[in-house]
C-alpha positions in Angstrom: 26.8 15.5 30.1 30.4 16.1 31.0 32.1 16.5 27.6 35.6 16.3 29.2 35.0 12.6 29.9 36.8 10.3 27.5 35.7 7.0 26.0 38.7 4.8 25.3 38.9 3.0 22.0 41.3 0.4 23.7 43.5 0.6 20.6 46.9 0.5 22.4 48.8 3.7 21.6 45.9 5.4 19.7 44.0 6.8 22.7 47.1 8.8 23.6 46.9 10.5 20.2 43.4 11.7 21.2 44.1 12.9 24.7 42.8 9.7 26.2 40.0 8.8 23.8 36.8 10.0 22.2 34.9 12.8 24.1 31.8 11.3 25.6 28.7 11.9 23.6 30.6 12.6 20.3 29.4 11.2 16.9 32.4 9.7 15.2 32.7 8.4 11.7 34.8 5.3 11.2 35.6 5.6 7.5 37.5 3.5 5.0 37.3 1.2 2.0 36.5 -2.5 2.3 39.1 -4.7 4.1 40.4 -2.0 6.4 38.8 -3.7 9.5 36.3 -0.9 10.3 33.7 -3.3 11.7 36.3 -5.3 13.7 37.8 -2.2 15.2 34.5 -0.6 16.0 33.2 -3.8 17.7 36.5 -4.1 19.6 36.0 -0.7 21.1 32.4 -1.5 22.2 33.4 -5.0 23.4 36.1 -3.6 25.7 33.9 -0.8 27.0 31.4 -3.5 27.9 34.0 -5.9 29.3 36.3 -3.6 31.2 33.8 -0.9 32.3 30.5 -2.8 32.4 29.1 -0.2 30.0 25.9 -1.0 28.2 26.6 -0.9 24.4 24.6 -1.7 21.2 26.1 -2.8 17.9 23.7 -2.6 14.9 24.9 -4.6 11.9 23.0 -3.9 8.7 25.5 -5.6 6.4 25.9 -9.1 7.9 23.9 -11.4 10.2 24.4 -11.3 13.9 25.7 -14.8 14.0 28.2 -14.2 11.2 29.5 -11.1 13.0 29.9 -12.8 16.3 31.7 -15.8 14.8 34.1 -13.4 13.1 34.7 -11.6 16.4 35.2 -14.8 18.3 38.0 -15.7 15.9 39.6 -12.4 16.8 39.6 -13.3 20.5 36.4 -11.5 21.6 34.3 -14.0 23.5 30.6 -13.3 23.3 29.9 -14.9 26.6 32.1 -12.4 28.4 29.8 -9.5 27.4 26.4 -11.2 26.9 24.8 -9.0 29.5 26.2 -5.7 28.4 26.9 -5.8 24.6 23.7 -6.2 22.5 24.1 -7.0 18.8 21.2 -6.4 16.5 21.1 -7.3 12.8 18.7 -6.3 10.0 16.6 -9.5 10.4 16.1 -9.0 14.1 15.2 -5.3 13.6 12.7 -6.1 10.9 10.9 -8.5 13.2 10.3 -5.6 15.6 9.4 -3.1 12.9 5.8 -4.0 12.4 4.8 -0.4 12.0 6.8 -0.3 8.7 3.7 -1.5 6.9 1.8 1.4 8.3 2.4 4.9 6.9 5.8 5.6 8.5 9.0 5.5 6.5 11.6 2.8 7.3 13.9 5.5 8.8 11.2 6.9 11.1 10.4 3.4 12.4 14.2 2.6 12.7 14.7 5.7 14.8 11.7 4.9 16.9 13.0 1.4 17.6 16.5 2.6 18.6 15.0 5.3 20.8 12.8 2.8 22.5 15.9 0.6 23.0 17.7 3.6 24.5 14.8 4.0 27.0 14.8 0.3 27.9 18.6 -0.4 28.1 20.0 3.1 28.8 23.0 2.3 26.5 25.9 4.7 26.7 27.5 3.7 23.4 26.1 2.6 20.0 27.6 1.6 16.7 25.8 1.6 13.3 27.3 -0.5 10.6 26.9 1.1 8.1 25.7 4.5 7.0 25.7 3.4 3.4 23.3 0.5 4.0 21.1 2.7 6.3 20.8 5.2 3.4 19.9 2.5 0.9 17.2 0.8 2.9 15.7 4.1 4.0 15.6 5.5 0.5 16.9 9.0 1.3 15.5 11.4 -1.2 17.3 14.6 -0.2 20.7 13.3 1.2 21.8 16.6 2.7 18.6 17.3 4.6 18.1 13.6 5.6 21.6 13.4 6.9 21.2 16.6 8.9 18.1 15.2 10.7 19.8 11.8 11.2 22.7 13.4 13.0 20.3 15.6 15.1 18.5 12.4 16.1 21.8 10.7 17.0 22.8 13.6 19.2 19.4 13.3 21.0 20.3 9.7 22.0 22.8 11.2 24.5 25.2 8.4 23.7 28.7 8.1 22.1 28.0 7.0 18.5 30.4 5.2 16.1 29.0 5.4 12.6 30.8 3.2 10.0 31.2 4.7 6.5 32.5 3.0 3.4 33.6 6.4 2.0 37.3 6.6 1.0 39.2 8.9 3.4 40.1 11.4 0.7 36.5 11.7 -0.4 34.9 12.7 3.0 35.1 16.4 2.4 33.9 16.4 -1.1 30.6 18.2 -1.7 28.6 15.0 -1.6 29.7 13.7 1.7 28.1 16.0 4.3 28.7 13.5 7.1 32.3 14.7 7.1 31.2 18.1 8.3 28.3 16.9 10.5 30.3 14.4 12.6 32.2 15.5 15.7 35.1 13.2 14.8 36.5 11.2 11.9 38.8 8.2 12.2 39.9 6.9 8.9 41.4 3.5 7.9 43.3 2.7 4.7 45.5 0.1 3.1 48.9 1.6 2.2 51.4 0.1 -0.2 54.8 0.4 1.6 56.8 -1.9 -0.7 56.1 -3.7 -4.0 54.7 -6.7 -2.1 53.7 -5.3 1.3 50.5 -3.7 2.3 50.1 -1.9 5.7 46.9 -1.0 7.4 46.9 2.5 8.7 44.7 4.6 11.0 44.4 8.3 11.4 42.3 10.7 13.5 41.4 13.3 11.0 39.1 15.3 13.2 38.0 15.2 16.9 36.1 18.1 18.4 37.3 19.2 21.9 40.5 17.4 21.4 44.1 18.4 20.6 44.7 15.2 18.6 47.7 14.0 16.6 46.6 13.9 12.9 49.4 11.6 11.9 49.0 8.2 10.3 49.7 5.2 12.5 50.3 1.6 11.5 47.4 -0.6 12.8 48.3 -4.0 14.0 46.0 -6.8 15.4 47.9 -9.4 17.4 47.0 -11.6 20.4 43.4 -10.4 20.4 44.4 -6.8 20.7 44.6 -3.8 18.4 47.6 -1.5 18.7 49.3 1.2 16.7 52.9 2.1 16.0 54.4 5.0 14.0 53.7 4.5 10.4 56.6 3.0 8.4 57.4 4.5 5.1 59.8 3.4 2.4 
């Protein structure tokens, strides 16, 4: 795989901060607390890859239903019909229907990996998002987080796809001893809500880490308008 190829996020102004986008094949954490638009922004990147480039993409939502997610994205200007052949959205209910082996001897995580690997073989997707790591941990009952995460990331690399992995971890916690994903990921993009005045909150985005990239680590203000995400230089008091 040509690691110099770049996968655009389609966030206007932000790709320039990463030399054109995410290196193809990287595993990137999209991290932030609730309300920072992690899911919307991640879906937006896959949606535009599918729409503009015809790339086959998969979005796995473990936190909300497929219909709920798609209704939310439609309200933000992302028409499902425009990408129905190239962007595949799976939810936990749909996955469970296809995980008949879970009642056998295999763990949920083993069966989940088998299902996604089979999907890779069938669809040949080039980009996948998993929303979220926290829910995946909970339903798979990780017993040794460090070891289980290591093998999870090894499996993700073997998919030979660009992976966006959503995390609910607060940006300032990602390099604490508990959060090994901060070290295992090739890239980290964080989102946060910043108080800029007594009555004003600003969404901000930052590329904390991106292997093979001379990235700008600054915070940018994140704006959604007219169906598009864009960034501007962060405004401070």
